[in-house]
Structures are given as C-alpha cells and as structure tokens.
C-alpha positions in Angstrom: -3.7 -7.3 -18.0 -5.5 -4.6 -16.3 -4.9 -1.1 -17.0 -4.9 0.3 -13.5 -6.4 3.8 -14.8 -6.6 5.3 -11.7 -2.9 5.6 -11.3 -2.3 6.2 -14.9 -4.8 9.4 -14.4 -2.4 10.5 -11.7 0.9 9.5 -13.5 0.0 11.2 -17.0 0.3 14.8 -16.3 3.9 14.2 -15.7 4.6 12.0 -18.3 7.3 13.5 -20.6 8.3 16.3 -18.3 11.8 16.8 -16.3 10.4 15.4 -13.1 11.6 11.8 -12.1 8.5 9.6 -11.4 9.0 7.3 -8.5 7.0 4.3 -7.8 7.0 2.8 -4.6 5.0 -0.2 -2.8 5.2 -3.6 -1.4 7.0 -6.1 -3.6 4.7 -7.6 -6.3 2.1 -4.7 -5.9 2.4 -4.2 -9.6 5.2 -1.8 -10.0 6.9 -3.2 -12.9 3.6 -3.5 -14.9 2.9 -0.1 -14.1 6.3 0.5 -16.0 5.0 -1.2 -18.7 1.7 0.7 -18.9 3.4 4.0 -19.2 5.6 2.5 -22.1 2.6 1.1 -23.8 0.8 4.6 -23.6 4.3 6.5 -24.5 4.3 4.3 -27.9 0.6 5.0 -28.4 1.5 8.8 -28.6 4.3 8.3 -31.0 7.4 7.6 -28.9 9.7 5.0 -30.6 10.7 2.1 -28.6 14.4 2.5 -29.4 14.3 5.3 -27.3 13.2 3.4 -24.4 15.6 1.9 -22.2 14.3 -0.7 -19.4 16.5 -2.4 -16.6 15.3 -4.3 -13.8 17.8 -4.7 -11.2 16.8 -7.8 -9.5 17.5 -9.6 -13.0 21.0 -11.2 -12.3 21.8 -10.5 -15.9 21.9 -6.9 -14.7 24.2 -7.2 -11.5 27.2 -5.5 -13.2 25.2 -2.2 -13.2 24.4 -2.3 -9.6 26.9 0.8 -8.9 26.0 4.3 -9.8 29.1 4.6 -11.9 28.4 1.3 -13.7 24.8 2.3 -14.7 25.8 5.3 -15.7 28.2 4.5 -18.1 26.0 1.7 -19.6 23.2 4.1 -20.2 25.6 6.6 -22.1 27.1 3.5 -24.0 23.1 2.6 -25.0 22.0 6.1 -25.8 25.0 6.9 -27.9 24.0 8.1 -31.3 20.0 7.8 -30.5 18.2 11.1 -31.5 15.4 12.8 -29.6 14.1 12.6 -25.9 15.5 9.1 -24.1 13.0 7.3 -21.8 14.4 5.3 -18.8 12.9 2.6 -16.7 14.8 1.4 -13.8 13.1 -1.4 -11.6 13.8 -1.8 -8.1 16.6 1.1 -8.2 17.6 0.5 -4.4 19.6 -2.2 -5.9 22.1 0.3 -7.2 24.7 1.8 -4.9 24.3 5.5 -4.8 21.7 5.6 -7.5 20.4 9.0 -6.7 23.6 10.3 -7.8 23.6 8.4 -11.2 19.8 9.7 -11.7 20.5 12.9 -11.1 23.3 13.0 -13.7 21.0 11.7 -16.2 18.8 14.6 -15.6 21.2 16.9 -15.9 23.2 15.6 -19.0 20.8 13.9 -21.2 17.2 15.1 -22.6 15.5 11.9 -21.1 12.1 11.1 -18.9 13.0 9.0 -15.9 10.6 6.4 -14.3 11.8 4.4 -11.4 10.5 2.0 -9.0 11.5 0.8 -5.3 10.2 -1.5 -2.5 11.2 0.8 0.3 9.5 3.9 2.0 13.1 5.3 2.8 13.9 5.4 -1.1 13.8 9.0 -0.8 14.3 9.8 2.6 18.4 9.3 3.0 21.2 11.8 2.9 21.6 11.1 -1.1 18.0 11.9 -1.9 18.9 15.7 -1.5 20.2 15.5 -4.9 16.6 15.0 -6.1 15.1 17.3 -3.7 12.0 19.0 -5.4 12.7 17.1 -8.8 10.6 14.1 -8.4 7.2 13.0 -7.9 6.1 9.9 -5.8 3.2 7.4 -6.5 2.6 4.5 -4.0 1.2 1.4 -5.8 -1.0 -0.8 -3.8 -2.2 -4.1 -4.4 -5.3 -4.8 -6.3 -8.7 -2.7 -5.2 -12.0 -4.7 -4.9 -13.0 -3.5 -8.3 -9.5 -4.0 -10.0 -9.9 -7.6 -8.5 -13.5 -8.1 -10.1 -12.4 -6.9 -13.5 -9.9 -9.5 -13.4 -11.5 -12.4 -11.6 -14.5 -12.2 -14.3 -12.2 -13.1 -16.6 -11.5 -16.3 -15.0 -14.8 -17.0 -13.6 -17.3 -15.0 -15.8 -20.5 -15.9 -14.2 -19.6 -14.9 -10.8 -21.4 -12.0 -9.2 -20.2 -9.5 -6.7 -20.9 -11.5 -3.6 -18.9 -14.4 -4.9 -16.1 -12.1 -5.7 -16.1 -10.3 -2.6 -16.0 -13.8 -0.7 -12.8 -14.8 -2.9 -11.4 -11.1 -2.3 -11.4 -11.8 1.5 -9.6 -14.7 1.3 -7.2 -14.0 -1.9 -6.8 -10.5 -1.4 -5.2 -8.2 -4.2 -1.7 -9.3 -5.1 -1.7 -9.2 -8.8 0.4 -12.1 -9.5 -2.6 -14.3 -8.2 -4.5 -13.9 -11.4 -1.8 -15.7 -13.6 -2.6 -18.7 -10.9 -6.4 -18.4 -11.9 -6.8 -17.6 -8.3 -6.4 -21.3 -7.2 -6.4 -21.5 -3.5 -3.7 -23.8 -2.7 -1.2 -22.1 -5.3 -2.2 -18.5 -4.3 -1.5 -19.6 -0.7 1.9 -21.1 -1.4 2.8 -17.8 -3.8 1.8 -15.6 -0.7 3.8 -17.3 1.9 6.8 -17.0 -0.3 6.0 -13.5 -1.1 5.9 -12.6 2.6 9.2 -14.4 3.3 10.8 -12.7 0.6 9.6 -9.2 1.9 10.7 -10.0 5.4 14.1 -11.3 4.5 15.3 -9.0 1.7 13.1 -5.6 2.6 13.2 -5.9 6.6 15.9 -8.4 7.6 19.0 -7.6 5.1 18.0 -4.0 4.7 17.9 -3.1 8.5 20.9 -5.7 9.4 18.3 -7.4 12.0 20.0 -10.1 14.0 17.1 -11.2 15.8 15.1 -13.0 13.3 12.8 -14.6 15.9 12.0 -11.7 18.0 11.0 -9.8 14.6 8.8 -12.7 13.3 7.0 -12.6 16.5 6.5 -8.7 16.2 5.2 -9.3 12.9 2.9 -12.1 13.8 1.5 -10.0 16.9 0.8 -7.2 14.6 -0.7 -8.8 11.7 -2.9 -10.8 14.0 -4.1 -7.5 15.6 -4.8 -5.2 12.4 -6.9 -2.1 13.5 -6.4 -3.0 16.9 -5.0 0.1 19.1 -1.6 -1.0 20.9 1.6 0.5 22.1 5.2 -0.7 21.8 5.2 -0.8 25.3 1.9 -3.3 25.3 3.9 -5.5 22.8 6.8 -5.4 24.8 4.9 -6.9 27.9 2.9 -9.3 25.8 6.4 -10.8 24.6 7.6 -10.6 28.2 4.9 -13.0 29.1 5.6 -15.3 26.2 9.0 -15.5 27.9 10.9 -13.2 25.4 12.5 -9.9 26.9 12.3 -6.9 24.3 12.5 -3.3 25.0 9.6 -1.1 23.7 12.4 1.1 21.8 13.5 -2.2 19.6 9.9 -2.8 18.9 9.5 0.7 17.6 12.7 -0.2 15.6 11.2 -3.3 14.0 7.8 -1.8 13.1 9.3 1.2 11.4 11.5 -1.2 9.6 8.6 -3.0 8.7 6.4 0.3 7.8 9.5 1.1 5.3 9.1 -2.2 3.8 5.2 -1.4 3.0 4.3 -4.6 5.0 2.2 -2.6 7.5 0.9 1.0 7.5 1.0 2.9 10.6 -2.0 4.9 11.6 -2.3 7.9 14.2 -4.9 8.8 16.5 -6.5 12.2 16.7 -8.3 14.0 19.5 -11.1 15.5 17.7 -12.0 17.6 20.7 -8.6 18.8 21.7 -7.8 18.8 17.6 -4.3 17.3 18.3 -2.4 14.0 17.0 -2.0 11.5 20.2 1.4 10.2 20.5 0.5 6.7 22.0 -1.2 3.8 20.8 -1.4 3.6 17.1 -3.2 1.3 14.8 -1.5 -0.8 12.1 -3.0 -2.3 8.9 -1.5 -5.1 6.7 -0.5 -4.2 3.4 -2.6 -7.1 1.8 -5.3 -9.2 3.8 -4.5 -12.1 1.3 -1.0 -12.3 2.8 -2.5 -12.2 6.3 -4.5 -15.4 5.5 -1.9 -17.3 3.8 0.9 -16.9 6.3 -1.3 -17.1 9.6 -5.2 -17.6 8.4 -8.1 -16.6 10.4 -9.5 -14.0 7.9 -13.1 -15.3 8.3 -12.7 -15.4 11.8 -11.4 -11.9 12.1 -13.9 -10.4 9.4 -14.5 -7.4 11.3 -10.8 -6.7 11.3 -10.3 -7.5 7.7 -13.2 -5.6 6.9 -11.7 -2.6 8.3 -8.0 -3.3 6.8 -9.9 -3.4 3.3 -11.7 0.0 3.5 -8.4 1.3 5.1 -6.5 0.5 2.2 -9.3 1.9 -0.2 -9.1 5.3 1.3 -5.2 5.2 0.7 -6.0 4.2 -2.9 -8.1 7.4 -3.5 -5.3 9.8 -2.1 -7.1 10.1 1.6 -4.8 11.0 4.5 -6.2 8.7 7.4 -6.3 9.0 11.0 -8.2 7.1 13.8 -10.9 9.9 15.6 -10.8 10.0 19.5 -14.2 11.8 21.1 -13.7 11.3 24.8 -14.2 7.8 25.4 -15.3 6.9 22.0 -13.4 6.0 18.9 -14.0 6.8 15.0 -12.6 4.1 12.9 -11.3 6.5 10.3 -11.0 10.4 10.0 -10.3 11.0 6.2 -9.2 14.1 4.7 -8.1 15.3 1.2 -7.9 18.7 -0.7 -9.7 20.4 2.3 -12.6 18.1 2.5 -13.3 15.5 5.3 -15.3 12.4 5.7 -16.0 9.7 8.4 -16.0 6.2 8.3 -17.0 3.5 10.8 -16.5 0.0 10.0 -18.4 -3.2 11.4 -19.3 -6.6 10.4 -22.8 -6.8 10.8 -25.7 -4.4 12.6 -27.1 -7.4 13.8 -28.5 -6.1 17.2 -30.1 -2.6 18.4 -26.9 -2.5 20.7 -24.7 -2.7 17.6 -26.6 -0.3 15.8 -26.5 2.1 18.6 -23.0 1.8 19.2 -22.1 2.2 15.5 -24.1 5.2 14.9 -23.8 7.3 18.1 -20.1 7.4 17.8 -20.8 10.4 15.8 -23.2 12.2 18.2 -20.6 14.5 19.3 -19.2 15.7 16.0 -21.0 18.8 15.0 -19.5 19.4 11.4 -21.9 18.5 8.2 -19.4 16.7 6.6 -20.0 12.7 5.4 -20.3 10.3 7.8 -20.4 6.5 7.1 -21.2 3.3 8.6 -19.9 0.3 6.4 -21.0 -3.2 7.1 -21.8 -6.4 5.3 -25.4 -6.0 5.8 -27.7 -6.0 2.4 -30.4 -3.6 4.0 -29.8 0.1 3.9 -30.1 1.2 7.7 -29.1 5.1 7.1 -30.2 7.2 9.9 -30.0 10.8 11.1 -28.0 12.3 8.1 -25.6 9.3 8.7 -25.3 7.0 5.5 -25.2 3.2 5.8 -23.5 1.2 2.8 -22.8 -2.3 1.9 -19.1 -2.9 1.9 -19.0 -4.1 -1.6 -21.4 -0.9 -2.6 -19.1 1.4 -0.9 -15.9 0.1 -2.2 -17.0 0.1 -6.0 -18.5 3.9 -5.8 -16.9 6.0 -7.8 -17.0 9.1 -5.5 -17.9 9.3 -1.8 -20.1 12.2 -1.0 
C-alpha cells in the first residue's frame, strides 16, 4: 500500500483536534485507503484500536444507519463505557440523510476526532452544511500521481525504467485499484469502464435526478474527447443540434456542473492577463483520470498532446495550485498557477519537432513582463531552454519535488 505521504503531510497537523477532516474526490481515488493510513498512524502514536469506530455507508450491512438519528444512536451505543477520545471514521457519508446534523452533534457531545469521506463536491455546500461552517478542513484526494504510479508499478514490474512506466501511465492512468489487477490491460479497461458508469449513475444521474441520460452521455463524451479544448455551453448545444439532438446551453451547463460536482471533470476558467480579470465564457475542462478516458472512449495516444496537458493539470491540483488559463491578446498560456502569493506559468506540448512549434510555445511568454518561472513541458529528451524560459521533459517535470 502506497503511504501517500503528500496527503498525510497536509492532514497530520489536524489529527487529534476538533476540526472535522473531510476527504473528497472521485470514487475509488483512494479515500478509504487514506482513512486506513490515518488509523495506522494514530495507532503508531498510541491510540487504542478499541477507541476507533469505522463505518462504510456503501456496505449494505450499514444500511440501517443511513439517517442522522439512527447513526447518532448507534455511535452512542458503541462508545458506551469507552474511556478517552473516540476516533470516528465515516466513509461515503453522503449516503446518510441529514448527516451534517449527526456529525455536528458528535462534535458537541463527545470528546472525538472525526474523519469523513464523500464523492461529491456539494458535500459541504448545502443548507445543512451551515452546521459545520468553520469547523472542518477539506482535502481532495486525486488518483495516483506519476510518482505514486512508479512506486507501485515497480513492485509489479521491478525492471521497468521511467520511460516504460510513463508509457503505461499514459494508458492506464492513476486509479489505485489497478495495481490489484497487476496493471493487466484488459482487466484494467473493464474495471475503469465499470467505475465510469458507476460514477455516471450514482454520482451524476441519481444524485441530480437526471432524466435524459442519453443527452448526459453525449455531453460527457464531447467533453471527455475534447479535454483541454476551449469551448462554451453554446458551442456544445450547437454541436448536438447538428447531431440531431436539441438541448439548451443552460441544460448543458447544469449537466456539466453535475459532472464537476461528482469530480468527473474539473473546470478551468480563463484569465485575461492584460486586463487582469476572469473571463466568463469559453472555459476548459479536464477529466479526473486519463485512464478512464482511454478505457471508455480510447484515443489517448492519438490525442497525446491533450493527455499530457490533462496529466500536468492534475499534478498542479495535487500540489495545491489554483489554476487558470492565461489569455494574452490572441495568444493563450495553458496554465497560470498560483499558490501562497507565488506564480508560475506552464505551456504543455507533445514535441518541439519544428522551428515553428518551438517559436509558438516559447514566444507565448513574450508579453509577460514579470519574473515568475515560465516552463515549456514536452516529451522531448533534450533541454531546449532559452531566454530564461525553462524547458522540461514531462517525466522529469512531474517527478521534481519543487518547481522554481
């Protein structure tokens, strides 16, 4: 089991205190394993296992605890006569009706440390979430980074080098369970297809009461096949109209929001770097895991430039950056990344195979006067850095501990 230390470093300062720790992210991204890792570390620090209560609400055995009242009563029954702090772990808490009331009640009634997971970004945005306002910290758990993938893949294929690992990563993606299948290609595809349809059905269709599932699937297919491409709800509406399906831009936006809430997609807004304002039209979307894209729709190697962009985008999120797309006149910078007052710019391409491509990728930075780091990231093996702009091979870039 990968220790996922980058997440543990962020969670560790909050372990044992009264703030509720909320782990969110797409289904099967490793949230349940994170709960196990937290429990392991707590026990290493002297916490008794008897003082830990863990409930997974997707397990039918726990179906009787899926209301706030029934869960409240069950926990009070289990902790009766226990001494010391109680550690509560609730997996997929969104299955519990009015769960916020129950969690807030535990926080008030019991000397406890609470950890919950959920597969929907709206978990903490509803009216009930006011019960927990200012009393929680949230951590988004993403599929494996390239570094995590290498660490695990080497236990299965010990002799593989970084290039082989990256080729596998381009197809397989980062969903953790694939390691249990020994990264078998056909078994992996089947698993990822089933996972995709589970997210679509449980976290998008059912949670949002969507009736026109065919329309939803068409919109998902369009966005997934065009990751990293600038488009608007109106352009999708026009595309579908040409395909013989009429849908309003408002409905497209609602369906996209449902997919974003389920962590299937991530929306990235565009920023005018000259006017210093966020643009309200033509966002980009990236998929939660490029392995899912390959398993369901195929074409990762054909669209490798888009997949490389998707991989870099997710790595930026893992490292805590807020990301926008930069617009400079008629030019566009793939990623403008900010964290704690620092900024870096990243341009992603497949190969710098011609003078024209080199000029296009590097000269996009010509109009930016600041001294923040600027990168061009590609599959090329030779360093083509110039004029203060750093060129990196994508494997090297993803494995660097810090970007400067």
